[in-house]
N, C-alpha and C positions, 0 to 999 in steps of 0.2 A: 415731387418734393415741393413743399409750399412754404413760403416765408411771408409773414405779414408785419408791416410796420404801420401801426395805427396811432396817430397823434404821438409820434415816437418820443419827442422831447416835451415834457410837461413843466410848466412854470411860467410866470409872467416876467417881463423885463429881462429876458435872456436872449443871447445871440447864439445861434447855431452856426458854427464855423464850417462844419463838414458833416456829411452823413454818407458813408460808403458801405456797400455790400459786395462781398466777393464769394462766389461759389466755385469750388473746384470739384468737378465730377470726374472720377477716374473709374472706369469699368463698373459703372452703376452705383458707386459709393460717393456720396456728396459730403464735402466739408465746407460749411458756410461760416463766414466771419462777418459780423456786423460791427462797425466802428462809428463813433460820433464824438465830435469835439464841441463843447458848449462853454459859454462864458456867462456868469451872472453879471449882467450889465446894469442891474438896478441899484438903487441906493441902499437897499436893506439886505440882510441875510435872508435866505429863502431855501426851500427844498426844490431841488431839480430832479425830475424823474426821467427814467429811461425805460421805455417799454418796447418789447419785441415779441411778436407772436411767432411761435415756432410750430412745426408739424407735431402732431401727437405721437407719431412714431419716432421722432428724433430724440436723441440724447444730448443734453448740454455736456460739453467736454471741458470748457474753461470760460471764466469770466474774470476780466481784470478791469481795474478802475484806477485812474490817477487823479488825485484831488490836490491841486497846488503843490505838485511834486511828491506827494505821498502816494506810493503805489500799493494797491491792494491786489493780491494774487490768489487765485482760487486753487483748491485741491479737494478732490472727492474722497469722502470718508464714509464709513458706515453711518447711517442716519443718527443712531443714538450717540455715537462718538462725536459727530459734528455738532449736535445740539448741546451736548455737555460742554464742549469747548466754547461754543458761542455764549452760553450762559455765564461763563466766567468773566466776560467783559462786555459791557454794553457797546454796541456799535455807534459810531458818530451819527449816522443817518438811520433810516428804517431798514428792516431786513429785506433782502432780495427774495424773490420766490416765484413759483409757478402757480398760477391761479387758473382753474378751468373756467372756460367761458362757454357760451352757447354756440360758438363758432363751429363750423362743420368739421374741420380737420386741424384745428389749432389749439394750442395752449398759450397762455400769456406769461412771459417773463417780465417781472417788474422790479425795479430798484429805485430808491430815492436816497438822496444825500443832502444834508443841510449844510450850506456853505455861506460864508460872508460875502459881501459885495466885492466884485472884481475877481472872484475865484474862477479858475479854469478847471473844467472837469472833462476827462476823456474816458469814454466807455468802450469796452471791447468784449463782445460775446461770441463764443464758438459753439457750434453744435454739428452733429453728424447723423447721417441717415442713409439707409440703403434705398435706392430708387425702386419703385414698384412698377412693373409693366402692366398696363391695363388697356385692353382693346388695341393692342399693337403700338402703344406709345408710352414713353416716359414723359411726365409733365413736371416742369419746375416753375412754380408760380410765386411771384413776389407781390404781395399787397402793399403798395407804397403809399403811406398816408402820413407824411411828416408834419402836417398841420401848419406849416409855415414855409417861407422861401428859404432856400439853403444855398449859399455861395458855391459850395462844392458838393453836388449830389451826383453820385455815380454808382451804377450797378454793373458788375462784371460777372459773367458766367463762362467759365472755361470747361470744356468737355474734352476728355481724352478717352477714346475707345480703341484699344489695340487692334481689333478686327475690322475696324472701319465704321464710319457713321453713315447710315442710310439716308437720313434727311434731318434738317434742323428747320423748325418753323417758329416764327414769333408773331402769333396772332395779335391784332390791334386791340387788345383788351383794355389798354389805358385810354382809349378814345382817339378820335381823329385829330385832336389838338396836338398829339405827339407823333402823328403819321410821318414816317421817314426818318425819325430820329434814332431808331434802333439800328445798329450796325452789326452785321453778321459776317465774320471771316471764317471760311471753312476749307479744310484740306481733307484728305482721305480719313485720317484718324483723329483730327483735332477740329475744334470749333471754338470761336470766341464771340460771345454776344455782349455788346456794351450799350448801355443806355446812360447818356451823360447830358441832360438838358442844362443849358445855361440859366442864369438867374432870370433873364428876360423871357426865355422859353417856358419857364415854370409858371409865369404869371397867367392868371385866368384871362386877363386882357392887358393891353399895352400899359395902362396906368394902374392896374390892380396891384394891391399889396397881398392878395390872397393867392395861394398856390393852386394850380390846376392838377398837381401831382396827387391824385387821390383815386386809387383803384388797383387793378391787378396787372402786373407785368408778367407775361407768360412765355416760357421757352419749352418747346416740345421737340422730342427727337426719338429716333430708333436706331438700332445698330444693324450692320450687315451680318447675315448669317450664311456662311458657305454651305452648311450642311444641316440636316435634321438631327445630327448626333450631339449638337450642343457646342458650347465654347468653354474650353478648360484653360484657366489662367493660373499660373504659379508665380508667387512673389513673396519675398521676405519669409521663406520657410512655411508658407501657407498656400493652399489652393482654393479656388472658387470655380465651381462648375455651374454654368448657366445652361438651361435647357428650355428651348422655346420653338418646337418644331412647327412647320406650316405645311401647306400643300397636302394635307390629309383630309379625307372625307369625314365630316362630323358623325359621331355615333348618334343613333336615334335615342330619344329621351322618353322617360315615363315620369310624369310630374303630377303630384297632388298639390294643388294650391289650397292653403288653409288660411282663411280670411276672418279676422276678428270683426264681428258686426255688433259688438256691445254698444250700449248707449253712448259711450265716450267717443265713438267713431262718427257720430252724427256731424253732418255739415261738411266742411272743407276736406277733412281727412277721408271720408267715404267717397266724396266726389272725385278727389284726386286718385284714390285707389281704383275706383271703377274705370276712370279714364285710362290709367296705366294697364289694367287687366285687359281691356279691349285690344290694345296694341300688342300686348304679350301673347294673347290667345291667337291673334292673327299671324304670329310668327311660327306657330306650330305647323308641322307638315303631316302628311298622311302616314309617315313612318313613326311619328310620335304618338304616345298614348297619354291621356290625361283625365283628371276629374277635378271637381271643385267642392271643397267643404267650407261652409260658413258657420260660425259658431258665436253664440253668446252664452247664456246659461244652458241652452240646448245645442245639439249638434245636428246640422242638416247636410245632406249630400245631394248635390245636383245629380250625380250618378253614383250608385253603390259599387260600380265596377269601372275599371279603366276603359276608355273608349278611344278609337283612333282620332287623330286631329284632322278629320275631314271638314270641308267647308260647312256642311250641315251641322255637325256637332259643335263646331266653333260658334256658329251663329246662335244656336240654342243656349250655349253656355253664356255668351255675352248678354243675351236677353235675360237669363236668370240673374246674373250679377247686377244688371241695370235696375232690377226690381227689388233689390235688398233694401230694407228699412232698418237701420241700426236701432237696437234697444236692448235692455237687460244687462246681465252680468257677463263674466268672462271665465269660461271653462276650458283653459288651454290644455289641461291634462287629457281629457277625453277626446278633444279635437285631434291632437297629435297621435294618440293611440289609434283612432279610427283611420287616419291617413296611412299609418304604418300597415295596418291590417289590409287595407285595399291593395297596397303594393305587394304585400306578401302573398295574397290570394292570386294575383296575376302571375307572380313569379312561380308559385307552386303548381299552378295549372298549366304552365308553359305557354301562356297567352302572349308573352312578349319575348323579343329577341334576347338570347342569353348575353349577347355582347352590348346590349343597350345600357343606358345609364339611368338609374332610378333616383329620384329626389323629391323631397318635400320642401315647399317654400311657404314659410309661415310669415304672415303679416299681422302684427298686433300693436296696440298702442298703450297697453297697460298690464298690470300684474293680475294674476288670477284672483277671482272673488267668489267663484262657485266650484263645488266639487273639491278635488284635491287642490289646496292652495299653498301647501308647503313646497317651496321651490326645489329643495334638495330631493323631495319625494318624487316630484314630477320628473326631475332629471334621471333618477333611478328607474322609474317606470318606463320611460321612453328608451333608455339604453337597454333595458332588459328585453323589450319587444323588438328592437332594431336588429337588422342583419347588416353585414359588412357591405352588401350590394347597394344599400340605401344611404343617401346623404341628406342632412337637414340644413337648410339655409334659413336664418332668422333675420327678419327685418323689423326693427323697432321704430314705430312712428312717435315722434315727440319725446318728452322728457319724463312722462309719468310711468314709463316702463323701466324695469330693472335691466339695464343693458348688460351688466355683468352676467346675469342669468342667461340671457339670450346668447351671449358669447360662449359661455360654458357649454350649454346644451348643443350648440352648433359645432364647436370644436370637438366635443366628445363623440359626435356622430358624423365626422368627416365632412363638415361644412364650414360656412363662413357666416358671420353676423355683420350687419351694417345698420347704423342709425339713419333713419329717414326724417328729415326736418319738416315739421308740419307747417309748410308755407305754400305759396302759390306754385312752386316748382316741385312739390312732392311727387307728382306724377312722373316728371322727368327723372327724378332720383330713382324711383322704383324701376322705370324702364331701363335706365342705365345699368343698375345692378343686374337686372335680368339679362341684359346683353352680355355681361361678363361671364355668365354661366350657361348661356343658351347654346353654345357650340362646343360640347365636350369632344375632344379628339382622341384621347387615350385614357385607359384605365390601368390601375395597378402598376405604377411606374416605380422602378427601383434603379438607383444610380450607385454603382459599386466600383471598387478600386482593387487592384491586386493586393493580396494579403501581405501584411507587414510593410506596405509602402506608405500608408497614411495612419493617422490616429485622430482622436477627438473629432470625429466626423459628425456634423449636424444631421438633422433628420434627412434620411435619404430614401424613405418609402413614401410614396404619395398616392392617394386614392384615385385622383383624376387630374387631367390636364385640360384646361379650357383654352380655346383659340384666343390669341392675343395676349395671353398672360405669360408668366415665366416661372420656372422652378429653379431654385438656387440651393446648392449644397456646398458647404465649406468645411475645411479641416486643416490639420497640420501635416506637413510632408516629412516622412522619416528619411534619414540618410541611409540609402540602400546601395550606393555605388553606381546607380543608373543615372543618366542625365535626362531621362524621359519619365513622364507619369501618364498612365493610361486610365481611362474611365470606361465602364461598360454599362449601358443603359438598356434595361429590358422593360417592355411595356406591352399592353394588349389593346388592340383597336379592332377593326374588322379583320385583323390578322395579328399574329404575335410577331414582335420584332425585337432584335438585339442590335444596338448601335454602339460603335466604338469610336472614341476620339482620344487624342494625346496632346501633350504639351511639353516643351523643353523647360527644364528647371531653371535655367539661367537667362533665357532670351528676354523675358519681360522685364526683369530687374535692370538689364543692360539698357533696354529701351526707355524705361522710366528715368534712369539717371541722366538721360539726354533731354528730358522734357522740362521746360521751365515752370509750367503751371500744373503739372500732374501731382497726384497725391501718392507718394512713394509707399506709404504704409497701409494702403487701402485694404490689402488682402487679410492682414492680421486683424485690422479694425473691423472688417466686415464679418470675419469669423466670430469675433467676440460679440458683435452686434446681434447676429443671428442666434448665437448660442444663448445669450441673455434673454432675448425675446421668447425663445422656445422654452426656456426654464420658467419664465414668468407665466407662460400659458400652462405648463405642467403644474406649477404651484397652485394655480386657481382650480385645478382639477384633482389636487392631492387628496387621497382617500383618508389619510390619517394625519394627526398633528405631528407625529415623528417624521413622516415623509415630507411634510411641509417645511419643518425646521431644517431638514437636510438640504432641500432645494434652496431655501432662503440663504443658507450659508454659502452655497455654491454661487448664487447670484451676487451676493455682496463681495465675495472674494474676487470674482471676475470684474465686477464693476469698479472696484477700487484699483485693481491692477491696470485696467484700461481707462480709468478716469471718466466713467460715464455716470451722469446723474440719472438714477432710476427711481422707481417708487420705494426702493429699499436703501438708497444712498442719498447723500446731500453734499453740496459743495460749500466748504468753509472758505470764505474770502478774507484773508488776513493782510494787514499792512506789514510791509517789510521792516519798518523801523519802530513800530509801536504795538500796543495791545488791541487796537481796533479790529473788530471782526464783523463780517456780514455772513448771512446764511442763505444759500440758495437751496430750496427744498422742492420736493415733488410729491405733494400730498395726494392721497388716493381718494377719489370721489366715488362712493359706492353706487350711485345712480348712473354714472356715466362710464365707469370702467377705466382702468389705468393702462392696460397693456394689450393691444390687439394681437391676436394669434397669427401670429404670422407663419483528250481522245486522238485519233489519227486521221480519220476522214476530215479533209480540210476544205474550207472555202475562203480563199483570200484572193490574191491577185490573179491566180490562174483562171478562176471563173469570171473575174472582171474582164480578163482578156477575151474570154469566150464571147462576152456580150458587148465588146468594144464598139461594134458598128452602131449600137443604140446608145452610145455613151451620153449624148446630150439631151435625152428625153426625160430623164429622171423617172423612168417607168418602174413598176414594181416587178421583182423577179421572185418567183415562188420556189422555195426550198421546202418540200411539202411531204409530211408524213400523214397518211390517212388514218393509221392506227390510233385508236383512242381519240379520234377527232382533233388531231393537232396539226396546225399549219405554222410553218416558219417562213416568213417573207422578208425580203430585203429591198431597200430603196437605194438607188445609186445617187451619188452626188458628184459633180464635176470639180476638177481642180480650179484654182483661181484664174488661170489663163493658159493658153496653148504653150506647149513646149515641143520644139522640133516639129511644128505643124500638127501636133497631136494633143488632144485634151485628155489627160488621165482621168479615170473615174474610180470611185471608191464607194464602199458601203457607208452611207451616212445614217441609215436607220435600219435596224433589224427588229422585227416583231415576232414574238413567240405567243401563239394563241391556242389555248385549249378550250374548244367549244363545249366539251362535256363538263369540264370543271368550271366553266364560266370565268376564266381568268386570262388576261392578256398582259404581257410585259413588252413594252416598247422601249428599245434602247437606242439612244443617240449619244454622240460625244458630249452634248450639253446637259443631258439629264436622263433619268430612268423613270419611266411612268408605269404604274401598276393599276390595272383596272379590274375590278371584281364586281360584276353587276352594276349597280349605280354608284359604287364607291371608287373614287379616283385618288391615288396617292402619287406624289412625286418625290424622288430622291436624287441626291447629288452624287457625283463620283468622288467628292472630297472626303467621304467618310466610309469606313467599313461598316457593313450592316448585314444582319440575317433576318429574313422575313418569312413567316409561315402563313400562307393563305390557304384557301380551300384546296387541298390535295396538291398544292404547288409550293415548293420551297425556293426561295431566292437568296443567293449569297453574293453580296457586293464586296469586292476587295478594293480598297481605296486606290483610286487613280490607276487601276490595273485591269480588272476583269469582273464579269458578272456570270454566275452559273445559275441556270434555271432547271429545276428538276420537277418532273410531273409524275405523280403516283409512284415515285421511286423507280420508274422504268425507263423514262426518256429524259436525257440530260443534254443541255446545250450550253456552250460557253462562248461568250462574246468578249473579245479583248479590245481594250481602248488604246488607240494609237494617237498620241499627241505630237504635233509638229510645232516647230518654232512659229510663233504668231506672225512674224514678219517674213515667213518663207514666201518667195515670189510665186511659187506654183502650187505647192501642196496644201491640203486642208486636213484637219483632224478626221480620222476615219475609224472604222470598226473591222475587226477580224472575227471569223466564225469557226468554231471547232466543235466536233461531237466525238464522244468516246466509242470504242469498238463494242462495248457491251450493252448498248441500247437495245431494248426489246421491241423490235419493229414487227408489224404484221406483213403478210404477203402482199397487201395492197399499197405498201409504201411507194411513193413516187416523188417527182420533182427533180430539179437540176441535180441535187445531191442524192435525194432519196432513191432514185432509180438505180444507183450504184451500191446500195447497201448490200444487196446480193450481187457480188461482182460477176460481170459477164466474162466469158472466156476471151482472152486477149492474146494475140501472137504479135511479136515485133521482130522483123527480119529485114534483110537488105540494108544494114546500117552503112552509111557512107558520109563523106565530108559534105558539109552544107556550105552556104554562102559565107558563113563566119566560121573560122577554124575551131573555135571552142564549142560551137553548136552543131553537132552532128544531126543528120537526117536519117529517117528510116521509114519503113512501111509498117503500118499497124493494121492487123485484121481483127475486126470486132463487129459483132452483130451482122455478119455477112457482108460487111463493107471493107474495102481496102483504102486506108487513108494515109496521106503523107503527114508525118509528125516530125517535130524538131525537139532535140534534147536541150533541156535547160534546167533551171533550178528556181525554187521558191524559198521563202523564209518561213520557218515555224517559230513563232514568238512566244510559245507557251512557257518555255523554261528560261529564255533570255529575252526579256522584253525590249532591251535596248538594241542589241545587235541581231538577235535571232540565230537560228541554226539552219544551214543550207539543206534543203531536201530536193534531190534530183527527180525530175519528172519529164514526161513527154507532153509537149504542147500540141493541141489539135487546132488546125486552122479552119477558116471559113465558118467561124462562130459555132464550131462543134458539129457541123453537118456530117451525118453518118455515124457520129459517136453518141449523141443524145437522141432520145426518142423524139420523132417529129422535128419541127423547126423551132429555133430559139424563141421565136415570137409567140409560140404556144405557151410559154412560161411567163408571159406578161399578164399580170392580173390587175384589176381596177383599183383595189385598195388593200391595205395591210391585213384585213380580216379575211380576204377572199381565199377560198379553197380552189385548187387547180381542177379544171374540168377534165373529163376523160379524154385521153389522146387517141 
């Protein structure tokens, strides 16, 4: 979120009494209020102006002005209605309005009012916007340029994130002059950032009358994420689902870079593009495939086919780009069609990984001048040749390019568009954009909800998810008698996965009512904000005039209901006591675009007792099946301290490794890690999930258990046991179970595996032991006679809290005579190790 105040108060001989900005950010939705109090201290009547730059993605929601006790109040109406009402009476001052500037992310709100000497004017502007996560951070930037000293200058940013704030940063973007003046107060869910320089602190020097407050004030933060299943929030009859998984291995990429080298790219534009491309190409890995097309009136390919991102290929491509000399016209149509065909050829010939991500990145600075020049025809041609596996990203350099066209063609082909400003940091802008799309983690993401539990759901199918970004779905909650709402997210990565999360319908509203600076209506506002932005994007792609009219009506109805100033609505500002009217408008600039698209055999304590004599060494113990090349190993962890002169041991890690399938699952109380070849993925116990890897299925049940099934023949279950964090002795641990119907081979072995085919056992001579409830007996097994003690263990599969008692015989002396060989034969060097022959 960005806010800019540039020479905020305009006029001579005026006194600015105060200038304050307050932003309340609740669950990524920001409500910003800008207020100023000004006095005409000159001898003559004059116009006083109030300027505020607001983010292009923000919607103004209210503007009020008080002039010598006369209050003007804003209301949003359909644009034609507002204009007609405005025309009925001339305003006392000039009309308020939004004027597009060449600023990167801003629009300018301006208003002027003509007042007599001694007049007091108070301005108050409100706008709202959804925070966008980029490269793992939400950024809230305030460009503060009041142009004069202000007795009361204050900026407050209040952040409330129900799941917790991961970090808050305030980079020194205003300069060292204000070092140490920004104060941050933070708790788990809340943060307050305040910047309040005194009049003296604002001065450029001790005796200066000029203000040093001139630049960017920045707040950055991110939120805590317990799981990869996302964060589901329900409030005020609406829900918002945030989805931003991490700890997943990026998918490989297939990229065709399409670079405009027409004459208009000569000089700084080309120099900056070449510099950026060198860095971008260096980012490619051997698993990525790429090619480069450069075009003017002709189309040239560095390589007619995709090639892997080896150091040799990257070096040759950089040399090719370095030698480009811009000249001639612009044939965008043929360049894009050539890029599509190169990708389609690679896909059809099976040259690239089916789970990889294919994309075209277009860099251009102007409209087409050669070949097909009709923009709508180019749009149709590209869409006709495209497949759903390919995304198009458009980067428009400068202001000679029709950005609306670049935006439409990108949105229609599952991509994004961004304007690159043709200045000294154009290279950094290009590299920053590439960073946002260079690590695709998931494909074909769908976020769904139980039937009849929700309505009016915003877009919930997404083509790709990139690392550091966030997908957001909102909607209305139906009254279905339940106090919980669930969401189900399916996606494809190097595996197929299903993730489940849930939310209490009342919990957040109760929490919000207790917060002083939170924004209680954020969920309904966010739903309306997302819906309107998606409708604006649909409107720009509407195939017929009738469809466009229908979408237009929906936008206007929603915008008026929720009081958003959009390209189709305007704010009429009327005095309470008179006919004076002002008009706040949002005109569409065709060059710049208006609206961005936005079992029973068990291993628990009994086997821990078997190995108790080695309890302190944290060695690995192999529970090992040779069949299908599968090994299951466990690592012991000790309790916090000795109890009755004995340190209890537990399973702290269990690893399930299929050598043949090339998949390993490592389970710990803290996390679940999946490894498949070079791909590593990490999941939390805090969410239910289903994962399909190569021949391996993994089912995680929230805070309870994980089941791993290999080739539908071998299954293993690991139960999670949580203990009280302040328990003086115990630690979190794992329990291990396998079903009776696993299909083992005759070579199966290991501490448990050797008993899959049960040996003949005789128990006799039962008698009283040293403890009355624990009888002793003699067990004959494998030709050995062993003294055993009767006892019981807990089976927690059906009753996680209390467990059910299972009576059994305890074998002493670390299982000597019962297990094959010595217990030390089952110690292996690492979690992947197979058991050597005994």
